[in-house]
C-alpha positions as CSV (number, residue, x, y, z in Angstrom):
1,M,-26.8,-122.5,14.9
2,M,-23.7,-120.2,14.6
3,K,-22.9,-120.7,18.3
4,K,-22.9,-124.5,18.0
5,F,-20.6,-124.2,14.9
6,I,-18.2,-122.0,16.8
7,A,-18.3,-124.3,19.9
8,I,-17.5,-127.4,17.8
9,L,-14.8,-125.5,15.9
10,M,-13.2,-124.5,19.2
11,C,-13.4,-128.0,20.6
12,L,-11.4,-129.3,17.6
13,I,-8.9,-126.5,17.4
14,F,-8.0,-126.1,21.1
15,P,-6.8,-129.7,21.7
16,M,-4.7,-129.6,18.5
17,S,-2.9,-126.4,19.7
18,A,-2.1,-128.1,23.0
19,F,-0.1,-130.8,21.2
20,A,1.7,-128.3,19.0
21,G,4.0,-127.2,21.9
22,D,7.7,-127.5,21.9
23,N,9.1,-130.3,24.0
24,G,12.7,-129.2,24.1
25,Y,14.7,-127.8,27.0
26,K,16.1,-124.2,26.9
27,I,19.8,-124.2,27.5
28,A,22.7,-121.8,27.2
29,Y,25.9,-123.3,25.7
30,D,28.8,-122.8,28.1
31,G,31.6,-124.5,26.2
32,G,32.9,-127.7,24.7
33,S,33.7,-129.5,21.5
34,I,30.6,-128.5,19.5
35,Q,31.7,-126.7,16.3
36,N,30.1,-123.3,15.4
37,A,28.9,-122.6,18.9
38,K,29.9,-119.7,21.1
39,A,29.6,-119.6,24.9
40,G,26.4,-118.0,26.1
41,T,24.4,-118.9,23.0
42,D,20.8,-119.8,23.7
43,M,19.9,-123.3,22.3
44,K,17.4,-126.1,22.7
45,L,18.2,-129.6,23.8
46,Y,15.9,-132.4,22.7
47,I,15.9,-135.9,24.2
48,D,14.7,-138.6,21.7
49,G,14.7,-142.3,22.3
50,S,18.1,-142.8,20.7
51,N,19.6,-139.3,20.3
52,I,20.3,-136.1,22.1
53,R,19.9,-133.2,19.7
54,I,21.1,-129.7,20.1
55,M,19.3,-127.1,18.0
56,K,19.9,-123.4,17.5
57,D,16.8,-121.8,16.1
58,K,15.8,-124.3,13.4
59,T,19.3,-125.5,12.7
60,E,20.6,-128.8,14.1
61,I,24.0,-128.1,15.8
62,A,24.9,-131.5,17.1
63,V,23.4,-135.0,17.5
64,V,24.8,-137.4,20.2
65,P,23.7,-141.0,20.2
66,V,22.6,-141.9,23.7
67,S,24.6,-145.1,23.5
68,A,27.8,-143.0,23.1
69,V,27.3,-141.0,26.3
70,T,30.1,-141.8,28.8
71,E,29.4,-139.3,31.6
72,I,26.8,-136.9,32.8
73,S,27.9,-134.3,35.4
74,Y,26.1,-131.5,37.1
75,G,27.0,-128.6,39.4
76,Q,25.9,-125.2,40.5
77,D,27.6,-121.8,40.5
78,V,26.5,-119.7,43.4
79,H,27.4,-116.1,43.7
80,R,26.2,-113.0,45.5
81,R,24.4,-110.3,43.6
82,V,26.9,-107.5,44.4
83,G,26.5,-105.6,41.2
84,A,22.7,-105.3,41.5
85,A,23.1,-104.4,45.2
86,I,25.4,-101.5,44.4
87,G,23.0,-100.2,41.8
88,V,20.0,-100.4,44.2
89,A,22.1,-98.9,47.1
90,V,22.5,-95.7,45.1
91,V,18.7,-95.2,45.4
92,S,18.1,-96.9,48.8
93,F,21.0,-98.0,51.0
94,G,18.8,-100.4,53.1
95,I,17.4,-102.3,50.2
96,G,20.8,-102.5,48.5
97,A,22.3,-104.0,51.7
98,L,19.6,-106.6,51.8
99,L,20.1,-107.4,48.1
100,A,23.8,-108.0,48.7
101,L,22.9,-110.8,51.1
102,T,20.9,-112.7,48.5
103,K,22.5,-115.4,46.4
104,S,22.0,-116.5,42.8
105,K,22.4,-120.1,41.5
106,K,23.2,-121.2,38.0
107,H,22.7,-124.8,37.2
108,F,25.2,-126.5,34.8
109,I,25.1,-129.9,33.2
110,G,28.0,-131.5,31.3
111,L,27.9,-134.4,28.8
112,T,30.9,-136.4,27.4
113,W,30.7,-139.0,24.7
114,D,32.7,-141.5,22.7
115,D,31.1,-142.4,19.4
116,G,33.4,-145.0,17.9
117,G,36.5,-143.1,18.7
118,K,35.0,-139.7,18.0
119,K,35.1,-138.1,21.5
120,G,33.5,-134.9,22.6
121,G,31.8,-133.1,25.3
122,F,30.1,-129.9,26.2
123,A,28.7,-128.0,29.2
124,F,25.5,-126.0,29.3
125,Q,23.5,-123.9,31.7
126,A,20.0,-125.2,32.3
127,D,17.0,-123.1,33.4
128,K,16.3,-123.6,37.1
129,S,12.8,-124.9,36.4
130,D,14.1,-127.5,33.8
131,Y,17.2,-128.6,35.7
132,R,15.9,-131.6,37.5
133,G,13.7,-132.8,34.7
134,L,16.6,-132.5,32.2
135,L,18.9,-134.5,34.5
136,A,16.3,-137.2,35.0
137,G,15.6,-137.4,31.2
138,L,19.3,-137.7,30.4
139,E,19.8,-140.3,33.1
140,G,16.8,-142.3,32.0
141,V,17.6,-142.4,28.3
142,T,21.4,-143.1,28.7
143,G,21.2,-145.4,31.7
144,K,24.1,-143.4,33.3
145,K,23.9,-141.8,36.8
146,A,24.8,-138.1,36.9
147,V,27.9,-137.2,38.9
148,D,27.8,-134.2,41.2
149,S,30.9,-132.2,40.1
150,D,30.7,-130.0,43.2
151,A,31.2,-133.0,45.5
152,M,34.2,-134.3,43.5
153,T,37.7,-133.7,45.0
154,V,40.8,-133.4,42.9
155,K,43.9,-135.1,44.2
156,N,47.3,-134.4,42.8
């Protein structure tokens, strides 16, 4: 009897805990017009049907209506892991040399908006596992196509 009770209880509790997950994207704020935010601060970005919300812990930092978004841009920062290679080379020169040949990528996304004359924008670093999904979500909810900032050329 006790085993049946525990089995039924687990069948009810387990599905509820699966829905209790957080559906936001982990980001690191890189800069922009958001007040009270410093570069490098870890935050969460939530995409609702009509708003893009930025939260730090449980505090709402910014809300951008999706209809106000004017541009979505993305790019990557690629650099070699020289500092880590030097540290490893102290212990093992061969492994340090191999590590110097590897590259690291950081994925950045930028948003700009104009909400009735109230313009703003910000850039943030997205996790490599969330990068594509986050771009697709932003494109889908705003109707804007993301622009590859690495492919843009500046002409004077």
